[in-house]
C-alpha positions, 0 to 999 in steps of 0.5 A: 500500500502506498503511504500518504507521505510517498504521495505527498513527496511525489506531488511535491516533485511534480509541482517543482518539475511542472512549474519550473519547466512550463512556468516561464513559457511566454504568455501565448496560446501554447504557454497559457494552454499548457499551464492550464492543462498541466497544472490540473495535476498539481492544484487542488482545483482549477476552473474553466477559462483561467488566464495564467501568465508566465512567471507565476510562482506556486508553492504547495499547489495541492492547497490552492483552489482556482475558480472559473475565469480567474486572471493571474498576471505575471510574477504573482506569488501563491505560497501555501507551503509548510503546512498541509492545512493551508488554503488559498482560494480564488473564486470565479472571476477574481483578478490578480495583477502583476506582482501580487504576493499571497502567503498562507503560512502555518495553518492559514486560510486566505479566501478571495471571493467573486469578481474581486480585483487585486491591484499590482504588488499587493501583499496578502499574508498570514498566519492569521486567516484572511477573507476578502468578499465579493466585488472588492477593489484593492488598489496597488501596493496595499498590504493585508497583514494578519499577524502582529508581533507580541512585545509585552515583555521588555526583557525578552527579544521581540522575535521570541515572543510570538505573534498574534493571528486574529485574522482580517475580514474585508466584506463585500464591495469595499474599495481600498486605495493605493498603499493602504495597510490593514493590520491583524484583527481588523474587520472592514464592513461592507461597502466601505472606502479606505483612502490611499495611504491609510493604516487601518488598525481598528474595525471600520463600520459598513458603508464608511469612508475612512482616511489617515494614519491611523484610519478614522471614519470621516463620513458614512456613505449612508448619508448619501444613500438612504436605502444603503445602495452602493455605487454601481460596479461600472462607476466603482471600477472607473474610479479605481482605474483613475486612481491607478493611473494617477498613482502610476503616472504621477511623475510622467504627468508632471510634464503634461499640461493640466487639460490634456492630463486630466482629460485623459484620466477622467474621460472614461469615468465621466462616461460612467457618471453620465450612464449611472446618473442619466445626464447629458453633461458632466464636468470637473473643474479644478483650481488654476495654478497660482490664480483664484480661478477654476479651469475645466479639466475634463468634460462630457458635453461641454468640450468647447470650454476646454478648447476656449480655455474658459476659467471661472473666478472663485465666487462668481457664477455657478461653479465659482460659488460652489467652490467658495461656499462648499455647498451643493447647488441645484438649478432647475432653470439655468436661465434664471441664474448668473453664469460666467461661461456663455457655453453653458447656455449656448449648448442648451443646458436647461437644468444643472446640479453641482457639488464641491469636490473635496479632499481632506475637508478642503474644497479642491474643485467642483463636479457638476452635471446637466440636462438639456431638457427641464428636469428637477434633480432630487435630494437623493440625486445630489447626495449620490453626486456628492458621494461620487465627488468624495470618491473622486477626490480620494482617487485623484489625490496624487494629481492634486499634489502636483 
């Protein structure tokens, strides 16, 4: 009778041979197909239509389960070694970007559920258990560390006092910005947003926006959505892409003028806002450099304002008053108010709604939407637009520092 130890040893040899022989093949039809076919012999499970790029490192493959339509980019590390009870589970349509490092060590379970996106160079490590829910967005260089060194005894070396392993839970539909750190024992509630660079040391209630070191809740998303509804996935994904572009291209974008830079980053996001809010125009205005004015950095429907270099003095007109008062404004009939830009009327906008775009409790711009037909924007719609503006402020923070 073949012993369990012999079977385990043979599987380990298979794993080494297959990953070393086929793991480095280029990501083409041959390389991808071979990995999908041959890795079935070593993984606990691999689903259909899995996209597995080259140079993906796998350790203790029999403890790793991959669902359908999972995408794993190059240089990802899936490490479940040293313990037969370790587990790495990637549910259907999970996406792991380049350089993601997942380590389930010492009797640890790491589970990532449906349609969650893990950005480049994110580190997710035990030995505490980690669970990430459905439809989450985890931005680049975030770290989830389900352990903490004990240090209560000053007479003993810290590395001899052991570690805690309370675990981490990130519930469904959360968005963690670039560089967020989540420490052991934390539960981030459903629908929450964590601003870039925050360090989360305590539980975050559901539908919260939290920023800072240590992270503190600055507002509840339920303030804007009475029924607790969340941003549509289309819009959340666009916001995450803007944040990623702003972070990655920070140095490069210093050499590009503001109009071209922002138009490039915001175009897809503004189309998403148009679709989600059923409006005809969407416009983002930011402060002009060294002037008490706003300029149109990106728009859908008012492109003439960019071409003609329209600038709005702070305190004047529709957008200027929002920027100085930090208050939301709804105008059912545009013909009854003062506007600085004649293009607003020339384009035929009849109703308009705007909110301040804020970052760290300071107004850093204005977001407004318009309709070509008479329309009564509701309190719920202005609350939703404010929620979008708050999320946008967190996403474009790297650009606003330029």
